Backbone as ProteinMPNN parsed JSONL, in Angstrom:
{"seq_chain_A": "MKIIGHRGARGLAPENTLAGIQKALEHGVDAVEFDLRVTKDRVVILLHNSSITDASGQKLRVVEHTYKALLAHKPDLASFEEVLTHTPRSAQLLLEVKRRVDTEPIIKLLEAHLNTDWSEDNFILGSKSQKTLLELHRALPALRTLVIEPWSGLRANWRARRLGTNLVAMNKLWLWRGFITAVANSHLQLYAYTLNDPKKANKWARAGLAGAITDYPDRFKAK", "coords_chain_A": {"N_chain_A": [[133.464, 35.479, 93.405], [136.865, 35.463, 94.151], [139.784, 36.029, 92.17], [142.982, 34.826, 92.196], [146.324, 35.25, 91.606], [148.672, 32.68, 91.159], [151.736, 32.151, 92.642], [152.585, 34.548, 91.538], [151.994, 34.802, 88.331], [152.048, 31.978, 87.389], [151.728, 30.365, 85.112], [152.156, 32.08, 83.041], [154.422, 33.607, 83.274], [157.771, 33.555, 84.681], [157.741, 31.928, 87.836], [157.154, 33.421, 91.082], [158.448, 35.92, 90.696], [159.23, 39.38, 89.953], [158.301, 40.006, 87.424], [156.331, 38.063, 87.099], [154.471, 38.798, 89.059], [153.708, 41.309, 88.08], [152.528, 40.51, 85.677], [150.308, 39.083, 86.588], [148.857, 41.171, 87.792], [148.319, 42.697, 85.554], [146.298, 41.235, 84.429], [144.141, 41.741, 86.001], [143.761, 40.563, 88.568], [142.371, 39.768, 91.818], [144.053, 39.398, 93.924], [147.549, 38.707, 94.526], [149.449, 35.849, 94.904], [152.413, 34.671, 96.474], [155.52, 32.987, 97.375], [157.474, 32.999, 100.389], [160.786, 32.968, 101.611], [163.797, 32.9, 103.668], [167.09, 34.076, 103.51], [170.558, 33.186, 104.275], [171.755, 35.564, 105.159], [169.547, 36.841, 106.093], [167.795, 38.02, 104.312], [164.65, 38.505, 102.892], [163.164, 36.528, 100.516], [161.576, 35.652, 97.348], [160.579, 32.51, 96.775], [159.806, 29.149, 96.043], [160.837, 26.493, 96.555], [163.148, 24.962, 98.914], [165.705, 25.199, 98.087], [167.928, 26.323, 95.463], [168.404, 25.317, 92.157], [170.771, 25.677, 89.772], [171.535, 26.439, 86.264], [173.617, 24.748, 85.673], [173.164, 22.603, 87.222], [173.93, 22.726, 89.823], [173.128, 22.748, 93.259], [171.79, 24.848, 95.686], [171.195, 25.463, 99.004], [168.858, 27.624, 100.464], [169.043, 28.675, 103.091], [171.706, 28.466, 103.61], [173.16, 30.227, 102.157], [174.008, 33.566, 101.061], [171.925, 36.302, 99.966], [173.086, 37.655, 97.801], [174.841, 35.715, 96.794], [173.042, 33.72, 95.989], [171.63, 35.12, 94.071], [173.474, 35.318, 92.047], [173.287, 32.866, 90.878], [170.662, 32.716, 90.182], [169.37, 34.985, 88.416], [166.884, 36.322, 88.303], [165.897, 36.234, 90.84], [163.858, 37.47, 93.235], [163.675, 39.895, 95.841], [161.657, 40.378, 98.765], [161.586, 42.967, 99.602], [162.006, 44.348, 97.193], [159.592, 43.777, 95.907], [157.789, 45.139, 97.569], [158.63, 47.687, 97.1], [158.246, 48.157, 94.349], [155.687, 47.353, 93.581], [152.314, 48.312, 92.833], [150.45, 50.2, 95.225], [147.835, 49.605, 95.405], [147.518, 46.931, 95.154], [146.661, 43.641, 96.373], [148.354, 41.429, 98.454], [149.077, 38.092, 98.868], [150.776, 36.281, 101.054], [152.611, 33.442, 101.158], [154.191, 31.936, 103.636], [156.798, 29.8, 103.97], [157.31, 26.501, 105.437], [159.213, 26.118, 108.484], [160.634, 28.484, 108.263], [162.461, 31.353, 109.252], [160.647, 33.703, 110.825], [161.103, 36.265, 111.744], [162.625, 38.248, 110.159], [160.728, 38.681, 108.154], [158.537, 39.695, 109.546], [159.672, 42.074, 110.584], [160.196, 43.49, 108.223], [157.63, 43.831, 107.158], [156.476, 45.333, 109.238], [157.984, 47.691, 109.028], [157.175, 48.701, 106.549], [154.441, 48.9, 106.865], [154.286, 51.027, 108.539], [154.83, 53.089, 106.9], [154.336, 53.092, 103.837], [152.471, 51.124, 103.073], [149.275, 49.492, 103.614], [147.496, 47.731, 106.22], [145.393, 46.337, 105.103], [146.337, 45.491, 102.687], [147.567, 43.026, 102.848], [147.596, 39.452, 103.22], [148.391, 36.838, 105.328], [149.656, 33.686, 104.859], [150.101, 30.132, 105.447], [151.177, 26.692, 105.399], [152.034, 25.751, 107.741], [151.055, 25.61, 111.034], [152.397, 26.546, 113.281], [154.044, 28.537, 112.185], [152.09, 30.35, 111.23], [150.876, 31.098, 113.643], [153.003, 32.435, 114.903], [153.316, 34.622, 113.169], [150.798, 35.804, 113.4], [150.681, 36.543, 116.088], [152.631, 38.534, 116.158], [151.736, 40.316, 114.242], [148.894, 41.132, 114.561], [146.841, 42.56, 113.328], [146.789, 41.915, 110.686], [145.23, 39.88, 108.258], [144.889, 36.303, 108.361], [145.529, 33.293, 106.543], [144.669, 30.0, 106.445], [146.414, 27.412, 105.058], [145.706, 24.382, 103.939], [146.415, 21.226, 102.888], [144.695, 18.889, 102.558], [142.818, 18.111, 104.581], [139.687, 18.856, 105.689], [138.618, 18.96, 108.27], [140.871, 19.463, 109.847], [141.596, 21.916, 108.753], [139.461, 23.534, 109.581], [139.774, 23.398, 112.37], [142.322, 24.601, 112.66], [141.76, 27.162, 111.676], [139.931, 28.108, 113.59], [141.552, 28.246, 115.86], [143.219, 30.322, 115.115], [141.493, 32.364, 114.802], [140.463, 33.106, 112.32], [138.667, 33.341, 109.174], [139.456, 32.464, 106.76], [140.423, 30.039, 104.445], [142.47, 27.876, 102.523], [142.496, 25.23, 100.211], [143.721, 22.235, 98.598], [142.621, 21.639, 95.336], [142.185, 19.04, 94.51], [140.938, 17.653, 96.524], [138.428, 18.619, 96.773], [134.869, 18.971, 96.445], [131.5, 19.632, 95.277], [129.516, 19.375, 97.347], [131.075, 19.431, 99.679], [132.246, 21.969, 99.462], [129.993, 23.603, 99.681], [129.209, 22.962, 102.286], [131.377, 23.974, 103.74], [131.15, 26.7, 103.124], [128.704, 27.226, 104.338], [129.452, 27.031, 106.93], [130.513, 29.411, 107.482], [133.096, 29.875, 106.724], [135.505, 31.161, 104.434], [136.426, 29.75, 101.5], [139.247, 29.06, 99.548], [140.45, 27.647, 96.517], [143.216, 25.748, 95.387], [145.495, 24.354, 92.95], [143.704, 26.095, 90.704], [142.834, 25.973, 87.513], [140.846, 25.845, 85.645], [138.324, 27.627, 84.342], [135.582, 26.983, 84.005], [135.059, 24.941, 85.865], [135.731, 26.388, 88.138], [133.748, 28.41, 88.148], [131.488, 26.83, 88.437], [131.944, 25.761, 90.965], [131.95, 28.139, 92.346], [129.267, 28.795, 92.409], [128.497, 26.961, 94.251], [129.58, 27.991, 96.495], [132.312, 28.572, 96.625], [134.914, 30.734, 97.499], [137.231, 31.753, 96.358], [139.629, 31.428, 93.662], [142.77, 30.178, 93.219], [145.1, 30.582, 90.828], [147.217, 29.521, 88.084], [146.845, 30.711, 85.681], [145.656, 33.519, 85.253], [144.732, 34.889, 83.042], [142.79, 33.359, 81.874], [140.515, 33.829, 83.21], [137.807, 36.032, 83.593], [138.59, 39.401, 83.727], [138.306, 41.801, 86.38]], "CA_chain_A": [[134.647, 34.645, 93.608], [138.112, 36.175, 93.918], [140.799, 35.396, 91.335], [144.264, 35.067, 92.849], [147.441, 34.746, 90.816], [149.469, 31.703, 91.896], [153.18, 32.431, 92.512], [152.55, 35.604, 90.535], [151.126, 34.185, 87.315], [153.029, 30.93, 87.088], [151.559, 29.844, 83.757], [152.379, 33.134, 82.052], [155.726, 34.229, 83.513], [158.5, 32.794, 85.705], [157.063, 32.014, 89.13], [157.788, 34.132, 92.196], [159.309, 36.983, 90.182], [158.567, 40.667, 89.748], [157.594, 39.912, 86.148], [155.133, 37.259, 87.311], [153.517, 39.61, 89.811], [153.204, 42.314, 87.157], [151.655, 39.841, 84.72], [149.037, 38.81, 87.283], [148.147, 42.438, 87.959], [147.843, 43.107, 84.233], [145.075, 40.495, 84.125], [143.061, 42.169, 86.878], [143.514, 39.663, 89.699], [141.989, 40.374, 93.096], [145.221, 39.308, 94.796], [148.68, 37.955, 93.99], [150.068, 34.969, 95.899], [153.777, 34.238, 96.221], [156.148, 32.283, 98.488], [158.566, 33.7, 101.05], [161.824, 32.284, 102.373], [164.788, 33.823, 104.223], [168.453, 33.642, 103.211], [171.521, 33.136, 105.379], [171.955, 36.927, 105.664], [168.248, 37.308, 106.571], [167.04, 38.717, 103.276], [163.409, 37.801, 102.559], [163.118, 36.342, 99.061], [160.443, 34.935, 96.775], [161.042, 31.213, 96.284], [158.963, 28.051, 96.514], [161.624, 25.392, 97.1], [164.126, 25.323, 99.943], [167.017, 25.353, 97.455], [167.97, 26.746, 94.063], [169.238, 24.519, 91.268], [171.074, 26.548, 88.635], [171.574, 25.822, 84.94], [174.653, 23.705, 85.645], [172.735, 21.511, 88.088], [174.377, 22.968, 91.192], [172.02, 22.975, 94.176], [172.176, 25.71, 96.798], [170.148, 25.637, 100.012], [168.647, 29.043, 100.72], [169.492, 29.075, 104.431], [173.159, 28.34, 103.704], [173.804, 31.171, 101.242], [173.529, 34.946, 101.092], [171.093, 36.7, 98.82], [173.974, 37.975, 96.676], [175.342, 34.458, 96.227], [171.924, 33.063, 95.309], [171.29, 35.926, 92.903], [174.442, 35.002, 91.0], [172.844, 31.625, 90.242], [169.288, 32.909, 89.711], [169.331, 36.439, 88.252], [165.555, 36.908, 88.509], [165.483, 36.001, 92.221], [163.354, 38.743, 93.767], [163.533, 40.073, 97.282], [160.358, 40.913, 99.181], [161.772, 44.422, 99.619], [161.775, 44.819, 95.825], [158.152, 43.713, 95.658], [157.136, 46.217, 98.314], [159.044, 48.958, 96.504], [157.839, 48.337, 92.961], [154.305, 46.945, 93.322], [151.327, 49.351, 93.143], [149.9, 50.098, 96.58], [146.452, 49.13, 95.305], [147.53, 45.465, 95.051], [146.573, 42.82, 97.577], [149.414, 40.428, 98.405], [148.876, 36.907, 99.699], [152.127, 35.821, 101.317], [152.738, 32.094, 101.73], [155.464, 31.761, 104.332], [157.061, 28.365, 103.928], [157.581, 25.831, 106.716], [160.534, 26.202, 109.101], [161.291, 29.737, 107.87], [162.601, 32.343, 110.307], [159.637, 34.72, 110.534], [161.466, 37.587, 112.257], [162.899, 39.226, 109.095], [159.477, 38.976, 107.445], [157.764, 40.566, 110.44], [160.323, 43.388, 110.641], [160.017, 44.162, 106.938], [156.226, 44.247, 107.082], [156.271, 46.423, 110.198], [158.598, 48.905, 108.492], [156.373, 49.245, 105.442], [153.113, 49.253, 107.373], [154.421, 52.334, 109.177], [155.166, 54.113, 105.907], [153.669, 53.189, 102.537], [151.489, 50.072, 102.824], [148.195, 49.37, 104.589], [147.218, 46.377, 106.718], [144.427, 45.692, 104.209], [147.028, 44.997, 101.489], [148.262, 41.756, 103.071], [147.063, 38.25, 103.864], [149.496, 35.955, 105.693], [149.259, 32.291, 104.751], [151.126, 29.098, 105.6], [150.758, 25.333, 105.722], [152.51, 25.494, 109.096], [150.307, 26.313, 112.075], [153.388, 27.236, 114.113], [154.43, 29.751, 111.467], [150.973, 31.292, 111.234], [150.7, 31.627, 115.002], [154.075, 33.418, 115.12], [152.994, 35.81, 112.392], [149.584, 36.426, 113.939], [151.009, 37.186, 117.371], [153.419, 39.736, 115.892], [151.0, 41.214, 113.336], [147.502, 40.707, 114.771], [145.889, 43.294, 112.487], [146.8, 41.343, 109.349], [144.434, 38.663, 108.113], [145.641, 35.061, 108.161], [144.921, 32.281, 105.68], [145.092, 28.629, 106.707], [146.614, 26.604, 103.859], [145.598, 22.996, 104.395], [146.385, 20.449, 101.65], [143.681, 17.87, 102.29], [141.876, 17.812, 105.659], [138.728, 19.89, 106.041], [138.5, 19.038, 109.729], [142.064, 20.144, 110.354], [141.511, 23.309, 108.312], [138.507, 24.221, 110.462], [140.409, 23.498, 113.691], [143.381, 25.598, 112.576], [141.136, 28.481, 111.506], [139.351, 28.521, 114.878], [142.657, 28.613, 116.751], [143.788, 31.581, 114.665], [140.447, 33.378, 114.739], [140.306, 33.549, 110.94], [137.655, 32.629, 108.397], [140.039, 32.219, 105.439], [141.03, 28.715, 104.314], [142.794, 27.44, 101.163], [142.7, 23.78, 100.14], [144.044, 21.66, 97.297], [141.404, 21.365, 94.568], [142.014, 17.6, 94.324], [140.141, 17.101, 97.613], [137.189, 19.389, 96.882], [133.691, 18.654, 95.642], [130.447, 20.635, 95.483], [128.89, 19.262, 98.66], [132.031, 19.882, 100.695], [132.377, 23.421, 99.323], [128.775, 24.202, 100.245], [129.264, 22.785, 103.746], [132.36, 24.933, 104.263], [130.564, 28.038, 103.013], [127.638, 27.33, 105.344], [130.084, 27.15, 108.253], [130.995, 30.794, 107.536], [134.475, 29.978, 106.278], [135.723, 31.492, 103.03], [137.311, 28.71, 100.982], [139.96, 29.247, 98.297], [140.933, 26.387, 95.949], [144.455, 25.844, 94.6], [145.665, 25.381, 91.939], [142.486, 25.916, 89.916], [143.088, 26.606, 86.219], [139.695, 25.618, 84.771], [137.278, 28.594, 84.688], [134.254, 26.362, 84.082], [134.965, 24.296, 87.177], [135.757, 27.445, 89.15], [132.436, 29.05, 88.19], [130.568, 25.835, 88.989], [132.184, 25.712, 92.411], [131.553, 29.434, 92.912], [127.825, 28.702, 92.688], [128.351, 26.138, 95.45], [130.071, 28.749, 97.64], [133.757, 28.798, 96.61], [135.183, 32.168, 97.651], [138.372, 32.21, 95.581], [140.4, 30.483, 92.853], [144.196, 30.489, 93.102], [145.317, 30.038, 89.497], [148.423, 29.81, 87.317], [146.456, 31.365, 84.432], [144.611, 34.523, 85.476], [144.196, 35.348, 81.767], [141.632, 32.532, 81.513], [139.379, 34.287, 83.987], [137.377, 37.375, 83.229], [139.135, 40.433, 84.607], [137.304, 42.587, 87.076]], "C_chain_A": [[135.899, 35.447, 93.252], [139.048, 35.345, 93.034], [142.16, 35.814, 91.861], [145.372, 34.448, 92.004], [148.348, 33.868, 91.659], [150.958, 31.889, 91.605], [153.409, 33.542, 91.481], [151.519, 35.209, 89.503], [151.955, 33.076, 86.685], [152.934, 30.389, 85.664], [151.921, 30.821, 82.67], [153.753, 33.778, 82.151], [156.451, 33.4, 84.562], [157.888, 33.016, 87.091], [157.884, 32.78, 90.155], [158.81, 35.165, 91.722], [158.516, 38.278, 90.089], [157.764, 40.652, 88.459], [156.295, 39.129, 86.298], [154.059, 38.022, 88.062], [152.887, 40.659, 88.9], [152.221, 41.704, 86.17], [150.299, 39.537, 85.353], [148.209, 40.085, 87.414], [147.592, 42.946, 86.633], [146.522, 42.433, 83.879], [143.99, 40.707, 85.18], [142.75, 41.246, 88.032], [143.075, 40.452, 90.935], [143.145, 40.368, 94.084], [146.311, 38.518, 94.075], [149.303, 37.154, 95.128], [151.504, 34.692, 95.493], [154.382, 33.71, 97.514], [157.306, 33.085, 99.063], [159.491, 32.732, 101.786], [162.848, 33.33, 102.834], [166.182, 33.244, 104.017], [169.329, 33.633, 104.465], [171.739, 34.514, 105.99], [170.625, 37.639, 105.925], [167.539, 38.251, 105.595], [165.817, 37.871, 102.937], [163.284, 37.741, 101.04], [161.856, 35.595, 98.646], [160.966, 33.63, 96.182], [160.169, 30.119, 96.874], [159.779, 26.968, 97.204], [162.638, 25.887, 98.121], [165.523, 25.502, 99.38], [166.842, 25.816, 96.015], [168.872, 25.786, 93.305], [169.505, 25.347, 90.025], [171.19, 25.75, 87.344], [172.591, 24.692, 84.844], [174.284, 22.487, 86.49], [173.182, 21.669, 89.525], [173.178, 23.34, 92.075], [172.51, 23.767, 95.387], [171.0, 25.875, 97.745], [170.072, 27.103, 100.424], [169.253, 29.471, 102.05], [171.007, 29.025, 104.588], [173.904, 29.373, 102.865], [173.195, 32.561, 101.378], [172.675, 35.224, 99.862], [171.966, 36.974, 97.593], [174.482, 36.707, 95.995], [174.249, 33.733, 95.453], [171.564, 33.793, 94.024], [172.237, 35.649, 91.739], [174.047, 33.744, 90.229], [171.415, 31.72, 89.702], [169.044, 34.42, 89.572], [167.963, 37.083, 88.467], [165.022, 36.67, 89.927], [165.105, 37.339, 92.866], [163.384, 38.749, 95.284], [162.156, 40.634, 97.575], [160.418, 42.439, 99.247], [161.517, 45.022, 98.235], [160.288, 44.819, 95.489], [157.45, 44.889, 96.327], [157.493, 47.584, 97.747], [158.382, 49.211, 95.159], [156.376, 47.992, 92.659], [153.339, 48.074, 93.667], [150.682, 49.12, 94.507], [148.428, 49.699, 96.578], [146.369, 47.6, 95.302], [147.308, 44.816, 96.406], [147.544, 41.661, 97.423], [149.128, 39.31, 99.389], [150.237, 36.243, 99.856], [152.098, 34.417, 101.905], [154.126, 31.959, 102.324], [155.703, 30.263, 104.485], [157.392, 27.81, 105.318], [159.032, 26.052, 107.162], [161.334, 27.42, 108.621], [161.329, 30.668, 109.074], [161.657, 33.508, 109.996], [160.067, 36.134, 110.933], [161.798, 38.603, 111.158], [161.641, 39.617, 108.311], [158.638, 39.953, 108.266], [158.351, 41.973, 110.459], [160.117, 44.175, 109.356], [158.581, 44.657, 106.775], [155.958, 45.413, 108.025], [156.815, 47.74, 109.657], [157.734, 49.54, 107.413], [154.95, 49.59, 105.873], [153.135, 50.626, 108.045], [154.686, 53.455, 108.182], [154.212, 54.095, 104.714], [152.643, 52.105, 102.218], [150.463, 50.028, 103.952], [148.039, 47.918, 105.036], [146.287, 45.618, 105.78], [145.077, 45.118, 102.957], [147.536, 43.572, 101.627], [147.355, 40.685, 103.665], [148.257, 37.328, 104.112], [149.017, 34.509, 105.671], [150.42, 31.347, 105.007], [150.466, 27.738, 105.784], [151.158, 24.966, 107.142], [151.702, 26.301, 110.105], [151.24, 27.099, 112.984], [153.788, 28.567, 113.477], [153.322, 30.789, 111.494], [150.738, 31.896, 112.606], [151.765, 32.672, 115.324], [153.752, 34.728, 114.405], [151.8, 36.555, 112.979], [149.86, 37.138, 115.264], [151.757, 38.504, 117.145], [152.642, 40.785, 115.097], [149.507, 40.911, 113.418], [146.484, 41.413, 113.878], [145.819, 42.742, 111.061], [145.979, 40.051, 109.325], [145.335, 37.449, 107.878], [144.824, 34.09, 107.334], [145.513, 30.928, 106.038], [145.218, 27.901, 105.376], [146.705, 25.154, 104.298], [145.438, 22.095, 103.172], [145.169, 19.54, 101.468], [142.598, 17.73, 103.353], [140.97, 18.996, 105.993], [138.583, 20.061, 107.538], [139.692, 19.779, 110.332], [142.047, 21.62, 109.963], [140.597, 24.113, 109.231], [139.102, 24.425, 111.854], [141.48, 24.576, 113.698], [142.797, 27.002, 112.475], [140.568, 28.991, 112.824], [140.444, 28.959, 115.854], [143.24, 29.982, 116.406], [142.766, 32.719, 114.649], [140.271, 33.95, 113.353], [139.186, 32.778, 110.256], [138.158, 32.308, 106.996], [140.791, 30.887, 105.419], [141.308, 28.448, 102.836], [143.073, 25.952, 101.185], [142.998, 23.356, 98.709], [142.765, 21.239, 96.582], [141.137, 19.865, 94.416], [141.094, 16.984, 95.373], [138.778, 17.784, 97.751], [136.089, 18.831, 95.98], [132.568, 19.579, 96.087], [129.848, 20.581, 96.889], [129.785, 19.761, 99.778], [132.166, 21.405, 100.666], [131.175, 24.126, 99.939], [128.785, 24.107, 101.764], [130.236, 23.766, 104.378], [131.79, 26.344, 104.239], [129.489, 28.257, 104.068], [128.184, 27.424, 106.766], [130.735, 28.521, 108.448], [132.494, 30.922, 107.297], [134.501, 30.396, 104.81], [136.796, 30.545, 102.496], [137.906, 29.121, 99.645], [140.46, 27.882, 97.832], [142.227, 26.635, 95.182], [144.801, 24.477, 94.044], [144.586, 25.132, 90.903], [142.623, 26.699, 88.615], [141.947, 26.471, 85.23], [138.571, 26.585, 85.153], [135.89, 27.981, 84.812], [134.059, 25.687, 85.435], [134.916, 25.343, 88.282], [134.38, 28.104, 89.279], [131.368, 28.11, 88.748], [130.708, 25.764, 90.503], [131.821, 27.031, 93.085], [130.069, 29.428, 93.253], [127.551, 27.85, 93.918], [128.89, 26.841, 96.698], [131.565, 28.984, 97.672], [134.033, 30.295, 96.601], [136.322, 32.661, 96.777], [139.058, 31.091, 94.822], [141.831, 30.985, 92.754], [144.683, 29.799, 91.833], [146.66, 30.433, 88.893], [148.126, 30.687, 86.11], [145.343, 32.382, 84.655], [144.017, 35.057, 84.174], [142.979, 34.558, 81.332], [140.36, 32.981, 82.197], [139.062, 35.725, 83.622], [137.932, 38.381, 84.229], [138.014, 41.233, 85.214], [136.944, 43.842, 86.278]], "O_chain_A": [[135.977, 36.04, 92.175], [139.095, 34.119, 93.138], [142.459, 37.004, 91.962], [145.348, 33.249, 91.724], [148.753, 34.262, 92.752], [151.387, 31.796, 90.455], [154.323, 33.463, 90.661], [150.316, 35.27, 89.757], [152.49, 33.225, 85.586], [153.943, 30.0, 85.077], [151.991, 30.449, 81.498], [154.201, 34.427, 81.206], [155.816, 32.616, 85.268], [157.562, 34.142, 87.467], [159.115, 32.795, 90.117], [159.902, 35.271, 92.28], [157.286, 38.273, 90.141], [156.671, 41.215, 88.398], [155.279, 39.482, 85.699], [152.874, 37.912, 87.745], [151.676, 40.874, 88.94], [151.195, 42.309, 85.858], [149.26, 39.717, 84.717], [147.002, 40.075, 87.175], [146.522, 43.553, 86.592], [145.72, 42.984, 83.124], [143.029, 39.94, 85.247], [141.595, 41.145, 88.445], [143.37, 41.639, 91.072], [143.22, 41.219, 94.971], [146.037, 37.763, 93.142], [149.641, 37.702, 96.177], [151.793, 34.5, 94.312], [153.855, 33.939, 98.603], [158.03, 33.763, 98.333], [159.047, 31.816, 102.478], [162.776, 34.495, 102.442], [166.429, 32.074, 104.31], [168.899, 34.016, 105.554], [171.893, 34.632, 107.205], [170.567, 38.868, 105.975], [166.793, 39.146, 105.993], [165.931, 36.665, 102.721], [163.296, 38.77, 100.364], [161.166, 34.992, 99.468], [161.71, 33.644, 95.2], [159.83, 30.153, 98.057], [159.452, 26.564, 98.319], [162.945, 27.078, 98.184], [166.434, 25.911, 100.1], [165.763, 25.714, 95.433], [169.975, 25.476, 93.754], [168.574, 25.687, 89.296], [170.973, 24.539, 87.328], [172.441, 23.783, 84.027], [174.985, 21.476, 86.484], [172.852, 20.836, 90.368], [172.33, 24.142, 91.685], [173.5, 23.412, 96.026], [169.94, 26.362, 97.354], [171.09, 27.74, 100.696], [169.904, 30.513, 102.13], [171.539, 29.494, 105.595], [175.135, 29.399, 102.858], [172.034, 32.717, 101.756], [172.701, 34.493, 98.872], [171.625, 36.572, 96.481], [174.546, 36.635, 94.768], [174.504, 33.191, 94.377], [171.235, 33.169, 93.015], [171.84, 35.737, 90.577], [174.424, 33.576, 89.069], [171.003, 30.911, 88.87], [168.564, 35.058, 90.51], [167.887, 38.271, 88.781], [163.837, 36.877, 90.188], [165.947, 38.224, 93.018], [163.145, 37.727, 95.927], [161.555, 41.293, 96.726], [159.427, 43.12, 98.981], [160.889, 46.074, 98.115], [159.786, 45.752, 94.86], [156.613, 45.552, 95.713], [156.73, 48.537, 97.903], [157.997, 50.34, 94.856], [155.883, 48.314, 91.578], [153.516, 48.734, 94.691], [150.405, 47.983, 94.89], [147.842, 49.478, 97.638], [145.283, 47.036, 95.431], [147.702, 45.348, 97.444], [147.562, 40.988, 96.392], [148.96, 39.544, 100.586], [150.785, 35.704, 98.894], [151.617, 34.219, 103.02], [155.118, 31.878, 101.598], [154.885, 29.553, 105.071], [157.71, 28.557, 106.243], [159.945, 26.158, 106.343], [162.563, 27.384, 108.58], [160.359, 30.766, 109.825], [161.852, 34.218, 109.01], [159.449, 37.106, 110.498], [161.3, 39.728, 111.213], [161.514, 40.756, 107.86], [158.098, 40.922, 107.732], [157.616, 42.955, 110.36], [159.889, 45.384, 109.392], [158.351, 45.773, 106.309], [155.286, 46.374, 107.65], [156.183, 48.786, 109.808], [157.579, 50.76, 107.365], [154.328, 50.483, 105.298], [152.11, 51.305, 108.108], [154.759, 54.625, 108.558], [153.368, 54.982, 104.586], [152.001, 52.171, 101.17], [150.725, 50.456, 105.076], [148.407, 46.994, 104.311], [146.376, 44.395, 105.671], [144.449, 44.342, 102.236], [147.904, 42.957, 100.626], [146.48, 40.962, 104.485], [149.043, 37.071, 103.2], [148.08, 34.15, 106.384], [151.58, 31.708, 104.811], [149.338, 27.645, 106.267], [150.672, 23.975, 107.687], [151.667, 27.529, 110.04], [150.904, 28.203, 113.411], [153.859, 29.593, 114.153], [153.572, 31.967, 111.749], [150.433, 33.083, 112.718], [151.464, 33.687, 115.952], [153.9, 35.809, 114.974], [151.794, 37.784, 113.046], [149.323, 38.217, 115.518], [151.533, 39.477, 117.865], [152.859, 41.986, 115.256], [148.916, 40.473, 112.431], [145.376, 40.91, 113.694], [144.896, 43.066, 110.314], [146.033, 39.245, 110.253], [146.402, 37.559, 107.275], [143.595, 34.062, 107.408], [146.725, 30.733, 105.944], [144.238, 27.783, 104.641], [147.667, 24.75, 104.951], [144.424, 22.186, 102.48], [144.656, 19.419, 100.355], [141.514, 17.249, 103.024], [141.43, 20.012, 106.515], [138.441, 21.182, 108.026], [139.532, 20.618, 111.218], [142.44, 22.477, 110.754], [140.922, 25.237, 109.612], [138.955, 25.493, 112.448], [141.549, 25.378, 114.63], [143.288, 27.928, 113.12], [140.705, 30.172, 113.144], [140.272, 29.933, 116.588], [143.697, 30.712, 117.286], [143.126, 33.887, 114.502], [139.967, 35.133, 113.2], [138.802, 31.697, 110.702], [137.371, 31.922, 106.131], [141.666, 30.634, 106.247], [140.474, 28.759, 101.986], [143.79, 25.457, 102.055], [142.594, 24.009, 97.747], [141.921, 20.557, 97.164], [139.992, 19.46, 94.216], [140.53, 15.913, 95.148], [138.06, 17.558, 98.726], [136.353, 18.295, 94.903], [132.658, 20.228, 97.13], [129.691, 21.612, 97.543], [129.327, 20.426, 100.707], [132.196, 22.052, 101.712], [131.325, 25.129, 100.636], [128.413, 25.057, 102.452], [129.953, 24.329, 105.436], [131.925, 27.095, 105.205], [129.376, 29.347, 104.628], [127.481, 27.838, 107.687], [131.417, 28.763, 109.445], [133.096, 31.944, 107.624], [133.618, 30.024, 104.038], [137.928, 30.539, 102.977], [137.182, 29.485, 98.718], [140.849, 27.05, 98.653], [142.336, 27.6, 94.426], [144.408, 23.484, 94.655], [144.555, 24.067, 90.286], [142.54, 27.927, 88.607], [142.058, 26.93, 84.093], [137.925, 26.391, 86.183], [135.098, 28.42, 85.646], [133.018, 25.846, 86.073], [134.16, 25.209, 89.244], [133.9, 28.331, 90.39], [130.454, 28.547, 89.447], [129.715, 25.712, 91.229], [131.431, 27.048, 94.252], [129.66, 29.99, 94.269], [126.508, 27.989, 94.557], [128.695, 26.367, 97.817], [132.066, 29.544, 98.647], [133.462, 31.036, 95.8], [136.393, 33.852, 96.474], [139.073, 29.945, 95.271], [142.077, 32.087, 92.264], [144.683, 28.571, 91.758], [147.176, 31.522, 89.146], [149.024, 31.331, 85.568], [144.197, 32.13, 84.281], [142.922, 35.619, 84.183], [142.204, 35.034, 80.502], [139.261, 32.573, 81.821], [139.96, 36.529, 83.372], [137.76, 38.224, 85.437], [136.922, 41.337, 84.656], [136.107, 44.633, 86.715]]}, "name": "protein", "num_of_chains": 1, "seq": "MKIIGHRGARGLAPENTLAGIQKALEHGVDAVEFDLRVTKDRVVILLHNSSITDASGQKLRVVEHTYKALLAHKPDLASFEEVLTHTPRSAQLLLEVKRRVDTEPIIKLLEAHLNTDWSEDNFILGSKSQKTLLELHRALPALRTLVIEPWSGLRANWRARRLGTNLVAMNKLWLWRGFITAVANSHLQLYAYTLNDPKKANKWARAGLAGAITDYPDRFKAK"}
């Protein structure tokens, strides 16, 4: 069973930051997951929500502001370029591209680094949006895709078949042993999020769970 740091290592460091990614890697994760959005000036950043709320309570929508302006309100706001520059090339990165995000800057940035210092095997492209995943897959067919489906196993299977992938992630709240075994027997690799209980993770691994996406990689035995 693979151990995947959620938004870096959300339980141990600020989420979607360089520090969080480093913390996950320190604990020997198999992959690091983080969220991607695009600013008004087409900078790819790490952020879960569609807006930033600063210490004063001011709310700024990502698509309406430049990276520099957002950085002034969130000093640890990381760009994807920074991640690709500072992260060891041995790391595997699971990129969750959020819904309704312009994929072109993400595609261009990946293409640039795939031609220089990163390998196709370093990346998995994930999204809850089928439209987004199809756009990414058409542009970057050599990169693996991960269907992120909150609750429907049937929809997850349908989406995976359309994309030609065997990787699926589902919310742990909708999973049970029999379902996990059925998914594994269908030749899909199932990841559970957000799974912070090692005992449950190991129990589900025996049923066929392929990966645990966790806020606390320190709770899991390092490789």
